[in-house]
C-alpha positions as CSV (number, residue, x, y, z in Angstrom):
1,M,149.0,124.5,136.8
2,E,146.6,123.8,134.0
3,A,147.7,125.6,130.8
4,P,145.4,127.8,128.8
5,D,145.4,127.4,125.1
6,I,147.4,130.5,124.1
7,K,150.3,131.0,121.7
8,F,152.3,134.2,121.4
9,T,151.6,134.9,117.7
10,E,151.3,138.3,116.3
11,E,147.6,137.7,115.5
12,V,146.7,137.2,119.2
13,K,145.3,140.4,120.8
14,I,144.0,140.8,124.3
15,A,141.4,143.3,125.1
16,G,142.5,145.6,127.9
17,V,145.9,143.8,128.3
18,G,149.1,145.2,126.9
19,S,151.1,148.3,126.7
20,G,148.7,150.4,124.8
21,G,145.4,149.5,126.4
22,G,142.3,148.5,124.4
23,E,143.1,145.9,121.8
24,A,146.8,145.6,121.4
25,P,149.2,142.8,120.6
26,F,151.8,141.7,123.1
27,T,155.0,143.7,123.0
28,E,158.3,141.8,122.9
29,A,159.0,142.9,126.5
30,E,155.6,141.5,127.7
31,K,156.2,138.3,125.9
32,R,159.6,137.8,127.6
33,A,158.1,138.7,131.0
34,C,155.3,136.2,130.5
35,I,157.7,133.5,129.3
36,R,159.9,134.0,132.3
37,K,156.9,133.6,134.6
38,I,155.9,130.4,132.8
39,Y,159.4,129.1,133.2
40,W,159.3,129.8,137.0
41,R,155.9,128.2,137.3
42,I,156.5,125.0,135.3
43,L,160.3,124.2,135.3
44,P,160.7,123.6,139.1
45,F,157.8,121.2,139.1
46,T,158.9,119.3,136.0
47,F,162.5,119.3,137.0
48,L,161.8,117.7,140.3
49,L,159.4,115.3,138.7
50,S,162.0,114.2,136.2
51,I,164.6,113.7,138.9
52,L,162.2,111.5,140.9
53,N,161.3,109.6,137.8
54,Y,164.9,108.7,137.1
55,F,165.5,108.1,140.9
56,D,163.0,105.3,141.0
57,R,163.9,103.9,137.6
58,A,167.7,103.8,138.1
59,N,167.9,103.1,141.9
60,I,168.0,99.4,141.0
61,S,171.6,99.8,139.9
62,Y,172.7,101.0,143.4
63,A,170.7,98.2,145.0
64,A,172.0,95.5,142.6
65,P,175.0,94.1,144.5
66,T,173.1,93.1,147.6
67,L,169.8,92.5,145.8
68,K,171.4,90.0,143.5
69,R,172.9,88.2,146.4
70,D,169.7,88.1,148.4
71,L,167.5,87.0,145.5
72,H,170.1,84.7,144.1
73,M,170.1,86.4,140.7
74,S,172.5,86.0,137.9
75,N,173.7,88.9,135.7
76,S,171.5,87.8,132.9
77,Q,168.4,87.7,135.1
78,Y,169.3,91.1,136.5
79,G,169.7,92.5,133.0
80,L,166.4,91.0,131.8
81,G,164.6,92.5,134.8
82,T,166.0,95.9,134.3
83,G,165.1,95.8,130.6
84,I,161.5,94.6,131.2
85,L,160.7,98.1,132.5
86,F,160.8,99.4,129.0
87,V,158.4,96.7,127.8
88,G,155.8,98.2,130.2
89,Y,157.0,101.6,129.2
90,A,156.3,101.1,125.5
91,T,153.0,99.3,126.2
92,V,151.0,102.3,127.5
93,Q,152.7,105.3,125.9
94,I,149.8,106.0,123.6
95,P,146.9,105.2,126.0
96,S,148.6,107.4,128.6
97,Q,148.6,110.4,126.2
98,L,145.0,109.9,125.4
99,V,144.2,110.0,129.1
100,I,146.2,113.2,129.7
101,T,144.3,115.1,127.0
102,K,141.1,114.3,128.9
103,V,142.1,115.0,132.6
104,G,144.8,117.6,132.1
105,P,148.6,117.2,132.4
106,S,149.2,118.2,136.0
107,T,146.4,116.0,137.3
108,W,147.6,113.0,135.3
109,L,151.3,113.5,136.2
110,A,150.3,113.6,139.8
111,V,148.5,110.3,139.5
112,L,151.5,108.7,137.7
113,C,153.9,110.1,140.4
114,L,151.8,108.5,143.2
115,C,151.6,105.2,141.3
116,W,155.2,104.8,140.6
117,G,156.1,105.8,144.2
118,I,153.9,103.0,145.4
119,V,155.4,100.5,143.0
120,T,158.9,101.6,144.0
121,M,158.2,101.1,147.7
122,S,156.6,97.7,147.0
123,Q,160.0,96.5,145.6
124,A,161.3,96.4,149.2
125,A,159.1,93.3,149.6
126,L,160.8,91.3,146.7
127,T,161.6,87.7,147.5
128,S,162.1,86.1,144.1
129,V,163.4,86.8,140.6
130,H,159.9,86.5,139.1
131,G,158.6,89.2,141.6
132,F,161.5,91.3,140.4
133,Y,160.4,90.9,136.8
134,A,156.8,91.8,137.6
135,S,157.7,94.9,139.7
136,R,159.9,96.3,136.9
137,F,157.2,95.7,134.3
138,F,154.6,97.6,136.4
139,L,157.1,100.4,137.2
140,G,157.4,100.9,133.4
141,L,153.6,101.0,133.0
142,V,153.2,103.8,135.5
143,E,156.2,105.8,134.5
144,A,155.4,105.6,130.8
145,G,153.4,108.8,130.5
146,T,155.7,111.1,132.5
147,Y,158.1,112.6,129.9
148,P,155.5,112.7,127.1
149,G,153.1,114.3,129.7
150,I,155.8,116.9,130.6
151,S,156.3,117.8,126.9
152,Y,152.6,118.0,126.4
153,M,152.2,120.4,129.3
154,M,155.0,122.6,128.0
155,S,153.6,122.6,124.5
156,R,150.4,124.2,125.9
157,F,152.3,127.1,127.2
158,L,155.3,127.5,124.9
159,T,156.1,127.5,121.2
160,P,158.7,125.0,119.9
161,E,161.4,127.7,119.9
162,E,160.6,128.6,123.6
163,M,160.6,124.9,124.6
164,K,164.3,124.5,123.8
165,F,165.5,125.8,127.2
166,S,162.8,123.9,129.1
167,Q,163.6,120.7,127.4
168,S,167.3,121.2,128.2
169,T,166.6,121.5,131.9
170,I,164.7,118.1,131.8
171,T,167.7,116.5,130.1
172,M,170.0,118.0,132.7
173,S,167.8,116.6,135.4
174,T,168.3,113.0,134.2
175,A,172.0,113.4,134.7
176,L,171.7,115.1,138.1
177,S,169.3,112.4,139.3
178,N,172.1,109.9,139.0
179,V,174.3,112.1,141.2
180,F,171.7,112.7,143.8
181,G,170.5,109.1,143.6
182,G,174.0,107.8,144.1
183,L,174.6,110.0,147.2
184,L,171.3,109.0,148.7
185,A,171.8,105.3,148.0
186,A,175.2,105.4,149.6
187,A,173.7,106.7,152.8
188,L,170.8,104.2,152.7
189,L,173.0,101.2,152.1
190,L,174.7,102.0,155.4
191,L,171.3,101.2,157.1
192,E,171.9,97.5,156.4
193,G,170.3,95.5,159.2
194,K,168.4,98.4,160.7
195,R,164.9,97.3,161.7
196,G,165.6,94.0,160.1
197,L,165.9,95.4,156.6
198,H,168.6,95.2,154.0
199,G,170.2,98.2,152.5
200,W,168.5,97.7,149.1
201,Q,165.1,97.6,150.9
202,W,165.9,101.0,152.5
203,I,166.7,102.4,149.0
204,F,163.3,101.4,147.6
205,L,161.4,102.4,150.7
206,V,162.9,105.9,151.2
207,E,163.1,106.9,147.5
208,G,159.6,105.6,146.9
209,A,158.3,107.5,149.9
210,I,159.9,110.7,148.6
211,T,158.1,110.3,145.3
212,L,154.9,109.5,147.1
213,A,155.1,112.6,149.2
214,Y,155.8,114.8,146.1
215,G,152.8,113.3,144.3
216,L,150.6,114.1,147.3
217,V,151.4,117.8,147.2
218,V,150.9,118.2,143.5
219,K,147.7,120.0,142.5
220,T,144.7,117.9,143.3
221,Y,146.5,115.9,146.0
222,Y,147.9,119.0,147.7
223,L,144.4,120.5,147.6
224,G,143.0,117.3,149.0
225,I,145.5,117.3,151.8
226,T,144.7,120.9,152.7
227,S,141.1,120.0,152.8
228,F,141.9,116.9,154.7
229,C,143.4,119.0,157.5
230,V,140.3,121.2,157.7
231,Y,137.8,118.3,157.5
232,S,139.8,116.4,160.2
233,V,139.1,119.3,162.6
234,S,135.4,119.8,161.5
235,Y,134.5,116.1,161.8
236,G,136.2,115.9,165.2
237,I,134.1,118.8,166.4
238,Q,131.0,117.5,164.8
239,Y,131.2,114.1,166.5
240,F,132.8,115.0,169.8
241,T,131.2,118.4,170.8
242,P,128.6,116.8,173.1
243,L,131.4,114.8,174.8
244,I,133.6,117.8,175.1
245,V,130.8,119.9,176.6
246,D,130.0,117.0,179.0
247,S,133.7,116.9,180.1
248,L,133.7,120.7,180.6
249,Q,130.6,120.5,182.8
250,S,131.8,117.6,184.8
251,H,135.4,118.9,185.1
252,Q,137.0,116.0,183.3
253,F,138.3,118.0,180.3
254,N,142.0,117.6,181.3
255,G,141.6,113.8,181.9
256,K,140.7,114.0,185.5
257,T,138.4,111.2,186.9
258,V,135.4,112.6,188.7
259,T,132.6,110.5,190.2
260,R,129.2,111.5,188.8
261,S,126.3,112.0,191.1
262,Y,123.7,111.9,188.3
263,T,121.2,109.0,188.4
264,G,118.0,108.1,186.5
265,T,116.0,111.1,185.4
266,A,118.6,113.6,186.6
267,Y,121.2,112.1,184.2
268,A,118.6,112.2,181.3
269,H,118.1,115.9,182.0
270,H,121.9,116.4,182.1
271,T,122.4,114.8,178.7
272,A,119.5,116.8,177.3
273,I,121.1,120.0,178.4
274,V,124.5,118.9,177.0
275,A,122.7,118.3,173.6
276,L,121.1,121.7,173.7
277,I,124.3,123.5,174.6
278,S,126.2,121.6,171.9
279,S,123.7,122.5,169.2
280,I,124.2,126.2,170.0
281,L,127.8,126.0,168.8
282,F,126.8,125.4,165.2
283,V,124.6,128.5,164.9
284,P,127.5,130.9,164.5
285,C,129.2,128.4,162.3
286,A,126.4,128.7,159.8
287,F,126.7,132.5,159.7
288,T,130.5,132.7,159.5
289,T,130.5,130.3,156.6
290,V,128.3,132.6,154.5
291,A,129.9,135.8,155.9
292,N,133.4,134.7,154.9
293,A,132.2,133.6,151.5
294,L,130.8,137.1,150.9
295,I,134.0,138.7,152.1
296,S,136.0,136.4,149.8
297,M,133.7,137.3,146.8
298,K,134.0,141.0,147.6
299,L,137.8,141.0,148.0
300,R,138.2,138.3,145.2
301,H,140.7,136.7,147.4
302,R,140.8,133.0,148.5
303,R,144.2,132.5,150.1
304,F,143.9,134.8,153.1
305,C,140.2,134.3,153.5
306,A,141.1,130.6,154.2
307,A,144.3,131.1,156.1
308,I,143.2,133.7,158.5
309,P,140.2,131.9,159.9
310,M,142.2,128.6,160.2
311,A,145.0,130.5,162.0
312,I,142.5,132.0,164.5
313,A,141.0,128.6,165.0
314,G,144.4,127.1,165.7
315,I,145.2,129.7,168.3
316,M,141.8,129.2,170.0
317,F,142.3,125.4,170.2
318,M,145.8,125.8,171.6
319,V,144.7,128.2,174.4
320,M,141.6,126.4,175.3
321,P,143.1,124.0,177.9
322,T,144.6,127.0,179.7
323,V,141.2,128.8,179.6
324,V,139.5,125.7,181.0
325,D,141.9,125.6,184.0
326,K,141.7,129.3,184.8
327,D,138.2,130.5,183.8
328,G,135.8,127.6,183.8
329,F,133.0,126.5,181.6
330,I,131.5,129.7,179.9
331,P,134.8,131.3,178.7
332,S,136.0,127.9,177.6
333,Y,132.8,127.2,175.6
334,V,133.1,130.7,174.0
335,V,136.6,129.9,172.9
336,L,135.4,126.6,171.4
337,I,132.6,128.4,169.5
338,I,135.1,130.9,168.1
339,A,137.4,128.1,167.0
340,A,134.6,126.1,165.4
341,S,133.2,129.1,163.6
342,M,136.5,129.9,162.1
343,V,136.9,126.3,160.8
344,W,133.5,126.5,159.1
345,A,134.4,129.9,157.7
346,A,137.3,128.4,155.8
347,Y,135.2,126.0,153.9
348,S,133.9,128.3,151.2
349,P,137.3,129.6,149.8
350,I,138.9,126.2,150.1
351,N,136.1,124.2,148.4
352,T,136.2,126.5,145.4
353,W,139.9,125.9,144.5
354,P,139.3,122.7,142.5
355,Q,137.1,124.6,140.1
356,V,140.0,127.0,139.5
357,W,142.8,124.5,139.2
358,L,141.2,121.6,137.3
359,A,140.7,121.5,133.6
360,R,137.0,121.5,132.6
361,T,137.3,118.2,130.8
362,G,139.0,116.6,133.9
363,F,137.0,118.3,136.6
364,A,134.8,115.3,137.5
365,V,137.8,113.0,137.9
366,G,139.9,115.6,139.6
367,Y,137.2,116.6,142.0
368,G,136.5,113.0,142.8
369,L,140.2,112.5,143.8
370,Y,140.2,115.7,145.8
371,N,137.0,114.7,147.6
372,T,138.3,111.2,148.3
373,I,141.4,112.5,150.0
374,D,139.6,115.0,152.3
375,Q,136.9,112.4,153.3
376,F,139.6,110.3,154.8
377,G,139.6,113.0,157.5
378,G,136.1,111.7,158.4
379,F,137.7,108.3,159.1
380,A,140.9,109.2,160.7
381,S,139.9,112.2,162.9
382,P,137.2,110.6,165.1
383,Y,139.5,107.7,165.8
384,I,142.5,109.9,166.7
385,V,140.3,112.2,168.9
386,G,139.0,109.1,170.7
387,R,142.6,107.8,171.3
388,L,143.9,111.1,172.5
389,S,140.9,111.7,174.8
390,N,141.4,108.3,176.4
391,S,145.0,109.0,177.2
392,G,145.2,112.7,178.0
393,G,141.6,114.0,178.1
394,Y,140.3,116.6,175.7
395,A,143.2,118.9,176.2
396,S,145.3,116.7,174.0
397,T,142.4,116.8,171.5
398,M,142.5,120.5,171.4
399,R,146.2,120.5,170.6
400,Y,145.6,118.0,167.8
401,F,142.9,120.3,166.4
402,G,145.3,123.2,166.7
403,G,148.1,121.4,164.9
404,M,145.8,120.4,162.0
405,S,144.6,124.0,161.7
406,F,148.1,125.3,161.5
407,A,149.0,122.6,159.0
408,A,146.1,123.8,156.8
409,V,147.4,127.4,157.1
410,A,150.9,126.3,156.1
411,F,149.6,124.4,153.0
412,V,147.5,127.4,152.0
413,L,150.4,129.9,152.4
414,V,153.5,128.0,151.3
415,F,152.2,126.4,148.2
416,C,150.9,128.1,145.1
417,V,147.2,128.5,145.7
418,P,145.1,129.9,142.9
419,D,143.9,133.3,143.8
420,R,141.7,135.4,141.6
421,S,142.4,139.0,142.4
422,R,140.4,141.8,140.8
423,A,143.1,142.3,138.1
424,Y,143.1,138.6,137.4
425,E,139.3,138.5,137.0
426,E,139.4,141.5,134.7
427,A,142.1,139.9,132.5
428,H,140.4,136.5,132.6
429,N,137.1,137.9,131.5
430,A,138.6,139.9,128.7
431,T,137.9,138.9,125.2
432,V,140.8,137.4,123.3
433,S,140.8,137.8,119.6
434,S,142.8,135.6,117.3
435,V,142.6,135.3,113.6
436,P,138.9,135.9,112.9
437,T,136.8,133.0,111.6
438,T,134.0,133.5,109.1
439,K,130.5,132.2,108.6
440,H,128.1,132.4,105.7
441,N,126.2,135.7,105.2
442,P,122.8,134.8,103.8
443,H,122.2,138.5,102.7
444,D,125.4,138.8,100.7
445,P,127.3,135.6,99.9
446,E,130.3,137.6,98.6
447,K,130.9,139.2,102.0
448,P,131.1,136.5,104.8
449,V,130.6,137.7,108.4
450,Q,133.8,137.8,110.5
451,V,133.4,136.2,113.9
452,P,136.2,136.8,116.5
453,S,137.5,133.7,118.2
454,N,136.8,133.4,122.0
455,N,138.5,130.0,122.4
456,H,141.5,131.4,124.3
457,H,142.0,132.6,127.9
458,V,144.4,135.0,129.4
459,I,147.1,133.5,131.7
């Protein structure tokens, strides 16, 4: 959702784009169509973000009756605590805007969304008035950059005249957030005493969790979660393939207990064969990775070059327990090879998305966040696979791999994934000419050389 630096002025001309071909200005119809597309891309995201921001800022009012009682607060203490939020809010307004210009608006807004979701949930643990003051101050700190950040994002797409409608939707969202927030709070207050929690604690936990979930699917975090699903499968395969092969050979794949007859040197030979067979699995993985990358480059398409391999992998993982029961070792291992090869094939198109989405100035930070999220798959997946294999054999593990594969497919297909089709590449690489700049002409100072500007990009 990173905005290119382009304004619809009469001086802007796009080579090869427009009604007349060649170098032609945008027509009024093209301008309106592009503005509508921008509205549909930006406004749903900012509208929901604004609602969640007010949710977590104003939910204290619905929690107040029982919160005051449990924390033994007076009205003056409650009023001071609610107002302290704006002290934190004012403290970091300018620093937050300096950061957003460096890392890009959608990345920074996602960070803020995650932070205030966490602070909101932490308010469920309040036990004192001073803790209430502190939580409200920190909530103000992390919410401070939201509305200026939204305005900054819009200003990079739209002129001041075009921003009137978009700003009105944000203002509308602040009113609607009180409607939705009140309805949700009413339902959550009825959970008083459930799992030992008060109603006001449920308000903070649930509304904070909603914000946290939304922050996780925004841009870098959504990409990171998609990659997390893929890496969870690949790390599980990487660390457990020899054990899976061993279970296939000893007929323990489905959790059956079989007494081994191997002893001494015979068992050493068995483990060596298992290692050899396991290594064969990764040979086709290496080739499918490169092959799918070449296909993606030729088609200039990332979405389906990631989704199709992961869908095939999911199907193979799901059918593997049945194949093991009916057909034995060799067909089962072939199914596992196909599944693993498809997982590795999806790496190339998925790992190039951050370069498309993230602003150049914020790429290092954004890619670090993206990579941090997906590497948690390396921690979580081996442990989950170990637990599942202990309880239900490796059949349960295959279902887990299949589920994570299908989750990756869903993330790729449902959310707006950057995809550079042939038309997009041609438009993106076209030269954009704005008002020409000039430089000194040493041969004739009276006739400066005109240099077209290449500082803009096509949407």
